[in-house]
All heavy atoms as an XYZ file, in Angstrom:
851
protein
N       0.849     -1.185      0.000
C       0.000      0.000      0.000
C       0.891      1.243      0.000
O       1.815      1.341      0.792
C      -0.891     -0.033      1.255
C      -1.768      1.187      1.364
S      -2.741      1.234      2.876
C      -4.087      0.177      2.451
N       0.610      2.215     -0.900
C       1.451      3.418     -0.957
C       1.293      4.266      0.311
O       0.225      4.302      0.908
C       0.943      4.172     -2.186
C      -0.360      3.564     -2.553
C      -0.440      2.214     -1.907
N       2.373      4.916      0.652
C       2.359      5.796      1.820
C       1.814      7.149      1.404
O       2.108      7.629      0.315
C       3.799      5.990      2.341
O       4.474      4.756      2.269
C       3.808      6.485      3.746
N       1.041      7.749      2.272
C       0.532      9.098      2.016
C       1.716     10.058      2.007
O       2.566     10.001      2.892
C      -0.479      9.483      3.105
C      -1.228     10.716      2.770
N      -0.731     11.968      3.033
C      -2.425     10.906      2.160
C      -1.603     12.870      2.618
N      -2.631     12.251      2.080
N       1.809     10.956      0.995
C       2.987     11.832      0.891
C       3.249     12.675      2.139
O       4.384     12.938      2.463
C       2.689     12.727     -0.317
C       1.339     12.394     -0.798
C       0.845     11.188     -0.068
N       2.196     13.086      2.828
C       2.408     13.915      4.014
C       3.091     13.148      5.136
O       3.783     13.730      5.958
C       1.081     14.498      4.517
C       0.453     15.568      3.627
C      -0.860     16.037      4.200
C       1.387     16.736      3.443
N       2.914     11.844      5.165
C       3.530     11.070      6.240
C       5.048     11.006      6.084
O       5.752     10.687      7.021
C       2.944      9.661      6.294
O       3.282      8.965      5.118
N       5.544     11.333      4.905
C       6.977     11.327      4.671
C       7.622     12.658      5.032
O       8.839     12.750      5.161
C       7.277     11.011      3.196
C       6.817      9.657      2.687
C       7.088      9.556      1.194
C       7.515      8.539      3.427
N       6.806     13.692      5.166
C       7.379     15.010      5.449
C       7.937     15.052      6.872
O       7.477     14.365      7.759
C       6.341     16.114      5.254
O       5.328     16.001      6.214
N       8.957     15.870      7.019
C       9.615     16.021      8.303
C       8.659     16.681      9.294
O       7.923     17.596      8.942
C      10.823     16.936      8.086
C      12.034     16.584      8.874
C      13.188     17.376      8.323
C      14.057     17.841      9.467
N      15.138     18.681      9.021
N       8.679     16.227     10.507
C       7.852     16.841     11.542
C       8.431     18.223     11.835
O       9.633     18.373     12.045
C       7.851     15.978     12.825
C       7.084     16.665     13.937
C       7.275     14.611     12.533
N       7.585     19.220     11.802
C       8.025     20.593     12.049
C       8.180     20.821     13.556
O       7.375     20.361     14.344
C       7.011     21.592     11.492
C       6.719     21.409     10.011
C       7.675     22.156      9.146
C       7.218     22.151      7.714
N       8.225     21.771      6.787
N       9.226     21.547     13.911
C       9.456     21.833     15.328
C       8.695     23.075     15.759
O       8.298     23.890     14.931
C      10.944     21.988     15.592
C      11.575     23.198     14.959
S      13.294     23.402     15.404
C      14.030     22.169     14.375
N       8.509     23.178     17.053
C       7.912     24.369     17.648
C       8.906     24.893     18.665
O       9.350     24.150     19.545
C       6.579     24.029     18.319
C       5.508     23.639     17.319
C       4.156     23.407     17.987
O       4.109     23.044     19.175
O       3.145     23.595     17.296
N       9.283     26.158     18.502
C      10.240     26.786     19.405
C       9.641     28.063     19.970
O       8.938     28.786     19.260
C      11.533     27.157     18.665
C      12.359     26.039     18.040
C      13.512     26.634     17.233
C      12.892     25.106     19.102
N       9.948     28.354     21.225
C       9.590     29.657     21.775
C      10.624     30.662     21.255
O      11.681     30.274     20.728
C       9.645     29.647     23.314
O      10.996     29.423     23.720
C       8.717     28.587     23.901
N      10.338     31.939     21.422
C      11.292     32.975     21.003
C      12.626     32.793     21.727
O      13.689     32.967     21.125
C      10.711     34.362     21.269
N      12.577     32.413     23.006
C      13.817     32.188     23.758
C      14.594     30.997     23.208
O      15.817     31.045     23.104
C      13.524     31.969     25.247
C      13.457     33.282     26.015
O      13.862     34.324     25.462
O      12.986     33.258     27.168
N      13.892     29.924     22.861
C      14.559     28.745     22.304
C      15.167     29.058     20.929
O      16.239     28.564     20.588
C      13.577     27.572     22.186
C      13.150     27.011     23.535
C      11.973     26.051     23.443
O      11.157     26.148     22.498
O      11.853     25.199     24.345
N      14.478     29.889     20.148
C      14.948     30.268     18.817
C      16.309     30.969     18.880
O      17.144     30.813     17.985
C      13.904     31.158     18.138
C      14.166     31.616     16.712
C      14.314     30.432     15.763
C      13.031     32.532     16.249
N      16.554     31.708     19.968
C      17.815     32.452     20.126
C      19.043     31.545     20.051
O      20.126     31.992     19.687
C      17.831     33.202     21.456
C      16.880     34.371     21.507
C      16.903     35.012     22.889
C      15.832     36.074     23.001
N      15.720     36.602     24.368
N      18.887     30.259     20.371
C      20.015     29.315     20.351
C      20.491     29.035     18.924
O      21.557     28.461     18.729
C      19.616     28.014     21.037
N      19.693     29.452     17.928
C      20.008     29.180     16.524
C      20.442     30.454     15.802
O      20.031     30.716     14.678
C      18.795     28.533     15.843
C      18.431     27.222     16.500
C      17.513     27.169     17.537
C      19.040     26.031     16.094
C      17.197     25.968     18.161
C      18.734     24.831     16.712
C      17.814     24.801     17.747
O      17.513     23.617     18.359
N      21.288     31.241     16.471
C      21.718     32.533     15.926
C      23.068     32.469     15.226
O      23.612     33.485     14.814
C      21.755     33.587     17.034
C      22.805     33.287     18.105
O      23.468     32.212     18.042
O      22.964     34.133     19.010
N      23.624     31.261     15.089
C      24.908     31.112     14.411
C      26.103     31.146     15.338
O      27.228     30.904     14.910
N      25.892     31.425     16.623
C      27.026     31.497     17.553
C      27.574     30.108     17.879
O      28.729     29.978     18.253
C      26.626     32.235     18.833
O      25.550     31.571     19.476
N      26.753     29.058     17.729
C      27.194     27.677     17.933
C      27.287     27.009     16.567
O      26.269     26.707     15.951
C      26.193     26.941     18.829
C      26.580     25.494     19.096
O      27.462     24.945     18.395
O      25.990     24.892     20.017
N      28.526     26.781     16.076
C      28.681     26.232     14.721
C      28.087     24.831     14.537
O      27.891     24.387     13.412
C      30.191     26.226     14.498
C      30.822     26.490     15.814
C      29.794     27.052     16.730
N      27.759     24.149     15.636
C      27.169     22.809     15.512
C      25.656     22.866     15.282
O      25.025     21.848     15.024
C      27.474     21.975     16.759
O      26.747     22.462     17.874
N      25.072     24.065     15.394
C      23.620     24.218     15.207
C      23.327     24.980     13.922
O      24.108     25.832     13.504
C      23.009     24.993     16.383
C      23.008     24.233     17.679
C      22.318     25.038     18.756
C      22.312     24.254     20.051
N      21.779     25.067     21.149
N      22.168     24.701     13.319
C      21.774     25.481     12.138
C      21.445     26.928     12.515
O      21.288     27.245     13.695
C      20.534     24.747     11.628
C      20.009     23.992     12.800
C      21.184     23.700     13.692
N      21.338     27.776     11.519
C      20.959     29.179     11.726
C      19.513     29.329     11.267
O      19.174     28.964     10.138
C      21.864     30.137     10.940
C      23.332     29.949     11.350
C      21.430     31.593     11.162
C      24.319     30.728     10.481
N      18.679     29.873     12.150
C      17.265     30.043     11.855
C      16.885     31.517     11.891
O      17.371     32.280     12.728
C      16.388     29.308     12.880
C      16.487     27.803     12.865
C      16.119     27.074     13.983
C      16.926     27.097     11.746
C      16.184     25.682     13.993
C      16.996     25.711     11.747
C      16.621     25.009     12.875
O      16.688     23.637     12.879
N      15.987     31.896     10.986
C      15.344     33.207     10.991
C      13.851     32.941     10.835
O      13.450     32.128      9.989
C      15.840     34.102      9.825
C      15.006     35.376      9.719
C      17.312     34.458      9.996
N      13.031     33.608     11.633
C      11.586     33.445     11.517
C      10.964     34.676     10.867
O      11.412     35.803     11.081
C      10.954     33.202     12.884
N       9.949     34.409     10.045
C       9.144     35.462      9.426
C       7.688     35.092      9.669
O       7.255     33.993      9.308
C       9.404     35.569      7.904
C      10.868     35.925      7.626
C       8.471     36.607      7.276
C      11.219     35.957      6.153
N       6.952     36.024     10.268
C       5.537     35.803     10.582
C       5.331     34.458     11.306
O       4.405     33.723     11.022
C       4.667     35.902      9.329
C       4.695     37.309      8.736
C       3.572     37.603      7.773
C       3.666     36.889      6.485
N       2.733     37.416      5.459
N       6.254     34.165     12.214
C       6.125     32.980     13.051
C       6.599     31.684     12.426
O       6.644     30.658     13.096
N       6.972     31.716     11.153
C       7.487     30.495     10.500
C       9.012     30.534     10.517
O       9.607     31.542     10.148
C       6.962     30.376      9.073
C       5.457     30.146      9.049
C       4.954     29.690      7.708
N       5.357     30.610      6.651
C       5.377     30.278      5.365
N       5.045     29.078      4.965
N       5.728     31.162      4.451
N       9.621     29.433     10.916
C      11.076     29.366     11.076
C      11.713     28.793      9.812
O      11.349     27.701      9.370
C      11.458     28.496     12.290
C      10.809     29.040     13.569
C      12.979     28.434     12.434
C      10.905     28.091     14.758
N      12.672     29.538      9.271
C      13.413     29.124      8.081
C      14.837     28.756      8.482
O      15.463     29.458      9.286
C      13.472     30.267      7.053
C      12.145     30.618      6.451
C      11.279     31.492      7.091
C      11.751     30.071      5.241
C      10.048     31.817      6.536
C      10.528     30.395      4.671
C       9.667     31.262      5.326
N      15.358     27.668      7.899
C      16.753     27.299      8.103
C      17.573     28.050      7.058
O      17.552     27.720      5.875
C      16.931     25.786      7.936
C      18.362     25.326      8.187
O      19.285     26.174      8.176
O      18.560     24.114      8.377
N      18.288     29.078      7.510
C      19.062     29.927      6.603
C      20.555     29.588      6.649
O      21.387     30.394      6.238
C      18.832     31.434      6.895
C      17.371     31.801      6.698
C      19.305     31.808      8.291
N      20.881     28.394      7.123
C      22.282     27.982      7.256
C      23.043     28.103      5.936
O      24.238     28.420      5.933
C      22.377     26.541      7.757
O      21.731     26.414      9.000
N      22.361     27.869      4.816
C      23.007     27.986      3.507
C      23.472     29.426      3.262
O      24.380     29.666      2.473
C      22.053     27.542      2.403
N      22.858     30.371      3.936
C      23.237     31.782      3.825
C      24.108     32.229      4.985
O      24.019     33.375      5.428
N      24.955     31.330      5.463
C      25.812     31.597      6.618
C      26.596     32.894      6.487
O      26.747     33.639      7.455
C      26.760     30.409      6.820
C      27.593     30.527      8.073
O      27.413     31.443      8.856
N      28.510     29.607      8.266
N      27.080     33.210      5.293
C      27.865     34.440      5.123
C      27.006     35.694      5.314
O      27.526     36.765      5.605
C      28.542     34.462      3.761
O      27.580     34.417      2.728
N      25.693     35.559      5.175
C      24.771     36.687      5.398
C      24.253     36.733      6.829
O      24.179     37.783      7.445
C      23.567     36.602      4.458
C      23.924     36.748      3.011
C      23.939     35.641      2.176
C      24.247     37.981      2.475
C      24.274     35.764      0.839
C      24.581     38.117      1.143
C      24.599     36.998      0.322
N      23.842     35.559      7.350
C      23.145     35.501      8.636
C      24.015     35.049      9.793
O      23.647     35.196     10.946
C      21.922     34.578      8.524
C      20.962     35.062      7.474
C      20.909     34.474      6.223
C      20.135     36.154      7.718
C      20.048     34.941      5.235
C      19.276     36.638      6.737
C      19.243     36.022      5.500
O      18.401     36.498      4.529
N      25.194     34.484      9.491
C      26.097     34.021     10.543
C      26.798     35.187     11.224
O      26.663     36.341     10.813
N      27.547     34.891     12.286
C      28.261     35.936     13.026
C      29.100     36.809     12.103
O      29.832     36.305     11.250
C      29.149     35.129     13.989
C      28.424     33.835     14.171
C      27.778     33.553     12.837
N      28.944     38.118     12.241
C      29.690     39.069     11.425
C      29.083     39.333     10.063
O      29.522     40.233      9.355
N      28.052     38.564      9.687
C      27.397     38.771      8.399
C      26.539     40.023      8.414
O      26.151     40.517      9.474
N      26.219     40.559      7.234
C      25.455     41.813      7.173
C      24.034     41.703      7.738
O      23.436     42.719      8.083
C      25.427     42.149      5.684
C      25.708     40.866      4.977
C      26.563     40.050      5.908
N      23.488     40.486      7.853
C      22.140     40.307      8.389
C      22.146     39.441      9.645
O      21.138     38.833      9.990
C      21.225     39.700      7.323
C      21.195     40.518      6.052
C      21.735     40.035      4.873
C      20.644     41.803      6.056
C      21.735     40.801      3.716
C      20.643     42.572      4.906
C      21.185     42.064      3.741
O      21.188     42.833      2.614
N      23.279     39.415     10.356
C      23.401     38.565     11.544
C      22.407     38.959     12.640
O      22.024     38.121     13.456
C      24.828     38.571     12.078
S      25.400     40.172     12.687
N      21.945     40.208     12.634
C      21.003     40.657     13.674
C      19.648     39.961     13.551
O      18.863     39.960     14.480
C      20.843     42.183     13.658
C      20.078     42.765     12.484
S      20.964     42.747     10.894
C      22.460     43.601     11.259
N      19.359     39.332     12.397
C      18.086     38.637     12.201
C      18.137     37.184     12.683
O      17.109     36.565     12.891
C      17.690     38.633     10.721
C      17.535     39.999     10.108
C      17.811     40.188      8.769
C      17.122     41.087     10.854
C      17.668     41.448      8.178
C      16.981     42.347     10.282
C      17.247     42.526      8.938
N      19.357     36.636     12.820
C      19.520     35.224     13.145
C      19.023     34.916     14.558
O      19.265     35.667     15.496
C      20.987     34.819     13.012
N      18.301     33.806     14.675
C      17.794     33.378     15.973
C      16.608     34.182     16.460
O      16.272     34.147     17.638
N      15.952     34.898     15.544
C      14.821     35.764     15.937
C      13.740     35.752     14.872
O      13.997     35.426     13.724
C      15.307     37.204     16.119
C      16.371     37.364     17.162
C      16.808     38.803     17.264
C      17.969     38.936     18.211
N      19.174     39.398     17.578
N      12.535     36.161     15.275
C      11.494     36.482     14.302
C      11.738     37.935     13.931
O      11.588     38.833     14.756
C      10.089     36.295     14.887
C       9.003     36.477     13.831
O       9.137     37.398     12.987
O       8.027     35.725     13.850
N      12.159     38.143     12.704
C      12.595     39.466     12.250
C      11.586     40.135     11.328
O      11.940     40.989     10.519
C      13.950     39.325     11.535
O      14.890     38.765     12.415
N      10.328     39.768     11.464
C       9.286     40.255     10.559
C       9.255     41.779     10.442
O       9.241     42.321      9.329
C       7.910     39.761     11.023
O       7.859     38.358     11.008
N       9.236     42.469     11.578
C       9.108     43.927     11.560
C      10.303     44.577     10.848
O      10.128     45.464     10.012
C       8.963     44.461     12.979
C       8.726     45.946     13.045
C       8.436     46.429     14.474
N       7.776     47.700     14.423
C       6.500     47.897     14.146
N       5.713     46.872     13.925
N       5.978     49.102     14.091
N      11.512     44.120     11.172
C      12.712     44.700     10.564
C      12.720     44.474      9.053
O      13.076     45.376      8.292
C      13.965     44.103     11.202
N      12.325     43.279      8.616
C      12.287     43.004      7.181
C      11.247     43.881      6.489
O      11.502     44.416      5.418
C      12.010     41.519      6.932
C      13.164     40.591      7.326
C      12.707     39.141      7.336
C      14.352     40.770      6.391
N      10.088     44.045      7.117
C       9.033     44.887      6.543
C       9.499     46.331      6.387
O       9.197     46.988      5.392
C       7.783     44.834      7.417
N      10.254     46.813      7.382
C      10.726     48.197      7.376
C      12.073     48.341      6.661
O      12.596     49.446      6.562
C      10.849     48.692      8.819
C       9.510     48.779      9.536
C       9.665     49.070     11.018
C       9.768     50.517     11.377
N       8.725     51.403     10.917
N      12.623     47.203      6.195
C      13.954     47.187      5.581
C      14.952     47.877      6.508
O      15.717     48.751      6.102
C      13.914     47.792      4.181
C      13.019     46.955      3.288
S      13.088     47.232      1.533
C      14.759     46.927      1.128
N      14.920     47.445      7.764
C      15.728     48.053      8.816
C      16.652     47.013      9.437
O      16.274     45.859      9.598
C      14.791     48.608      9.901
O      15.515     48.922     11.074
N      17.850     47.454      9.789
C      18.756     46.582     10.530
C      18.912     47.078     11.965
O      19.798     46.638     12.680
C      20.113     46.519      9.828
C      20.047     45.830      8.481
C      21.391     45.251      8.079
C      22.070     46.013      7.002
N      23.379     45.462      6.649
N      18.031     47.975     12.390
C      18.074     48.486     13.753
C      17.552     47.434     14.717
O      16.492     46.844     14.497
C      17.233     49.761     13.899
C      17.779     50.900     13.067
O      18.982     51.004     12.851
N      16.893     51.748     12.574
N      18.293     47.215     15.784
C      17.953     46.183     16.768
C      16.515     46.337     17.287
O      15.816     45.352     17.476
C      18.967     46.224     17.923
C      18.951     44.993     18.806
C      19.319     43.696     18.085
O      20.278     43.681     17.297
O      18.621     42.689     18.322
N      16.069     47.581     17.487
C      14.721     47.787     18.032
C      13.618     47.356     17.062
O      12.474     47.148     17.459
C      14.503     49.238     18.492
C      14.537     50.275     17.391
C      15.921     50.852     17.112
O      16.934     50.300     17.583
O      15.982     51.879     16.397
N      13.947     47.223     15.781
C      12.960     46.783     14.790
C      12.935     45.260     14.617
O      12.034     44.732     13.969
C      13.231     47.435     13.432
C      12.923     48.920     13.432
O      11.983     49.332     14.136
O      13.631     49.668     12.730
N      13.925     44.561     15.162
C      13.986     43.105     15.021
C      12.989     42.501     16.009
O      13.289     42.277     17.171
C      15.415     42.563     15.244
C      15.440     41.048     15.064
C      16.389     43.217     14.273
N      11.769     42.300     15.504
C      10.642     41.922     16.350
C       9.589     41.224     15.496
O       9.482     41.495     14.301
C      10.063     43.206     16.962
O       8.719     43.056     17.324
N       8.796     40.350     16.117
C       7.709     39.721     15.368
C       6.489     40.632     15.192
O       5.578     40.312     14.437
C       7.353     38.498     16.218
C       7.764     38.869     17.603
C       8.950     39.782     17.455
N       6.481     41.786     15.876
C       5.301     42.653     15.873
C       5.032     43.262     14.494
O       5.917     43.855     13.880
C       5.477     43.780     16.889
O       4.414     44.703     16.763
N       3.803     43.113     14.047
C       3.377     43.731     12.788
C       2.512     44.967     13.048
O       2.026     45.591     12.117
C       2.596     42.715     11.945
C       3.311     41.392     11.648
C       2.418     40.471     10.827
C       4.640     41.613     10.964
N       2.340     45.315     14.323
C       1.493     46.438     14.717
C       1.956     47.735     14.069
O       3.137     48.084     14.127
C       1.493     46.626     16.238
C       0.829     45.479     16.970
O       0.112     44.687     16.317
O       1.023     45.363     18.193
N       1.022     48.438     13.443
C       1.292     49.754     12.897
C       2.059     49.762     11.585
O       2.413     50.829     11.096
N       2.322     48.592     11.001
C       3.010     48.586      9.705
C       2.058     49.068      8.616
O       0.865     48.766      8.640
C       3.513     47.182      9.359
C       4.649     46.623     10.215
C       4.999     45.209      9.769
C       5.884     47.519     10.158
N       2.606     49.800      7.671
C       1.794     50.311      6.561
C       1.516     49.181      5.566
O       2.145     48.118      5.609
C       2.537     51.444      5.851
O       3.664     50.926      5.162
N       0.613     49.448      4.656
C       0.302     48.480      3.590
C       1.560     48.197      2.763
O       1.832     47.058      2.394
C      -0.805     49.068      2.713
C      -1.582     48.036      1.930
C      -2.775     48.655      1.219
O      -3.620     49.286      1.889
O      -2.835     48.502     -0.013
N       2.326     49.252      2.485
C       3.556     49.108      1.709
C       4.559     48.224      2.461
O       5.202     47.354      1.865
C       4.152     50.481      1.425
C       5.397     50.429      0.568
C       5.948     51.816      0.281
C       7.227     51.709     -0.538
N       7.901     52.988     -0.683
N       4.704     48.455      3.776
C       5.630     47.643      4.578
C       5.187     46.180      4.617
O       6.020     45.274      4.539
C       5.754     48.212      5.991
C       6.528     49.523      6.028
C       6.405     50.272      7.337
O       5.378     50.132      8.049
O       7.350     51.021      7.667
N       3.878     45.939      4.702
C       3.369     44.562      4.691
C       3.667     43.899      3.342
O       4.006     42.716      3.285
C       1.869     44.520      4.994
C       1.535     44.762      6.454
S       2.330     43.611      7.613
C       1.603     42.049      7.107
N       3.577     44.672      2.254
C       3.897     44.135      0.928
C       5.385     43.774      0.845
O       5.746     42.737      0.282
C       3.522     45.137     -0.160
N       6.237     44.620      1.427
C       7.677     44.337      1.464
C       7.925     43.046      2.250
O       8.679     42.170      1.818
C       8.457     45.529      2.077
C       9.904     45.143      2.383
C       8.416     46.731      1.151
N       7.253     42.905      3.394
C       7.405     41.695      4.206
C       6.958     40.460      3.434
O       7.636     39.427      3.450
C       6.613     41.820      5.514
C       6.662     40.593      6.433
C       8.101     40.227      6.816
C       5.823     40.841      7.675
N       5.842     40.568      2.732
C       5.358     39.434      1.935
C       6.355     39.058      0.841
O       6.532     37.878      0.540
C       3.980     39.735      1.347
C       2.909     39.796      2.429
O       3.062     39.219      3.505
N       1.840     40.516      2.156
N       7.017     40.067      0.246
C       8.059     39.799     -0.757
C       9.230     39.040     -0.127
O       9.751     38.092     -0.710
C       8.575     41.095     -1.392
C       7.598     41.703     -2.385
O       6.640     41.014     -2.789
O       7.797     42.880     -2.755
N       9.650     39.473      1.071
C      10.719     38.766      1.779
C      10.314     37.323      2.057
O      11.103     36.395      1.866
C      11.057     39.472      3.102
C      12.020     40.595      2.966
C      11.768     41.923      3.151
C      13.408     40.517      2.625
N      12.913     42.661      2.933
C      13.927     41.819      2.613
C      14.257     39.452      2.313
C      15.254     42.095      2.312
C      15.583     39.727      2.020
C      16.067     41.050      2.019
N       9.091     37.152      2.513
C       8.601     35.814      2.840
C       8.648     34.910      1.602
O       9.091     33.757      1.678
C       7.180     35.911      3.395
C       6.638     34.596      3.916
C       5.266     34.741      4.540
O       4.500     35.644      4.138
O       4.945     33.943      5.424
N       8.234     35.432      0.459
C       8.258     34.669     -0.790
C       9.696     34.293     -1.162
O       9.955     33.157     -1.580
C       7.602     35.492     -1.923
O       6.244     35.756     -1.550
C       7.619     34.737     -3.237
N      10.635     35.235     -0.994
C      12.045     34.952     -1.284
C      12.577     33.851     -0.368
O      13.284     32.952     -0.822
C      12.886     36.214     -1.119
C      12.698     37.208     -2.240
C      13.487     38.486     -1.993
C      13.195     39.473     -3.090
N      13.104     40.841     -2.680
N      12.245     33.940      0.911
C      12.702     32.918      1.862
C      12.103     31.555      1.524
O      12.800     30.541      1.574
C      12.329     33.310      3.300
C      13.375     34.155      3.987
C      13.697     35.420      3.524
C      14.025     33.690      5.122
C      14.648     36.204      4.167
C      14.977     34.459      5.778
C      15.296     35.719      5.296
N      10.815     31.529      1.169
C      10.157     30.260      0.821
C      10.837     29.601     -0.375
O      10.937     28.374     -0.437
C       8.677     30.499      0.495
C       7.835     30.806      1.705
C       6.436     31.300      1.342
O       6.187     31.671      0.180
O       5.594     31.323      2.257
N      11.300     30.416     -1.330
C      11.940     29.885     -2.533
C      13.360     29.385     -2.253
O      13.835     28.471     -2.916
C      11.977     30.964     -3.617
N      14.011     29.956     -1.255
C      15.433     29.688     -1.039
C      15.730     28.770      0.146
O      16.726     28.039      0.122
C      16.139     31.038     -0.832
C      17.630     30.963     -0.899
C      18.223     32.354     -0.981
C      19.718     32.261     -1.209
N      20.363     33.528     -1.383
N      14.894     28.810      1.187
C      15.196     28.102      2.436
C      14.058     27.173      2.853
O      12.902     27.424      2.528
C      15.456     29.114      3.565
C      16.556     30.105      3.272
C      16.282     31.464      3.152
C      17.879     29.690      3.117
C      17.298     32.385      2.882
C      18.897     30.604      2.849
C      18.603     31.950      2.737
O      19.594     32.843      2.475
N      14.407     26.160      3.626
C      13.408     25.215      4.147
C      12.724     25.793      5.374
O      13.365     26.427      6.222
C      14.078     23.901      4.560
O      14.684     23.292      3.472
N      11.430     25.539      5.472
C      10.667     25.883      6.666
C      10.810     24.712      7.628
O      10.488     23.574      7.264
C       9.188     26.150      6.350
C       9.067     27.332      5.389
C       8.401     26.407      7.635
C       7.693     27.471      4.763
N      11.328     24.967      8.816
C      11.583     23.868      9.756
C      10.633     23.864     10.954
O      10.646     22.934     11.733
C      13.050     23.881     10.248
C      13.995     23.600      9.077
C      13.409     25.191     10.921
N       9.829     24.915     11.100
C       8.924     24.940     12.246
C       8.234     26.266     12.415
O       8.222     27.107     11.510
N       7.711     26.440     13.627
C       6.962     27.643     13.976
C       7.397     28.152     15.353
O       7.782     27.357     16.210
C       5.461     27.350     14.023
C       4.926     26.995     12.659
O       4.914     27.822     11.759
N       4.511     25.763     12.498
N       7.304     29.466     15.524
C       7.539     30.073     16.821
C       6.209     30.017     17.593
O       5.167     30.370     17.043
C       8.014     31.533     16.696
C       8.265     32.132     18.068
C       9.256     31.629     15.824
N       6.283     29.543     18.816
C       5.091     29.479     19.669
C       5.290     30.377     20.876
O       6.420     30.724     21.226
C       4.801     28.027     20.126
C       6.006     27.426     20.845
C       4.410     27.157     18.934
C       5.734     26.117     21.541
N       4.173     30.768     21.521
C       4.332     31.644     22.689
C       4.487     30.850     23.955
O       4.275     29.694     24.039
C       3.182     32.605     22.849
O       2.088     32.318     22.080
């Protein structure tokens, strides 16, 4: 009997925001994760961008939705909050999300 395709898919993990911080690239034995709108992407393939010293290292180990929407690298913008974002900023965030979906694997979700 054939196996249902979904049963072959990897079980997605659930991490709290605090647990996600462990995947910021500071431990070379762990993958590097960035979350967008609560979905966690494995960005390890982009180590030169998201790893320590990379131009986007501030996003690693965090849900960086707000910063991506605002195209900001300011620490105060690195947050999952979408409150008060403009329609244009939400469109920018959706573009980032589409780029991440095309390039990186989704490994889980951020939970509260």
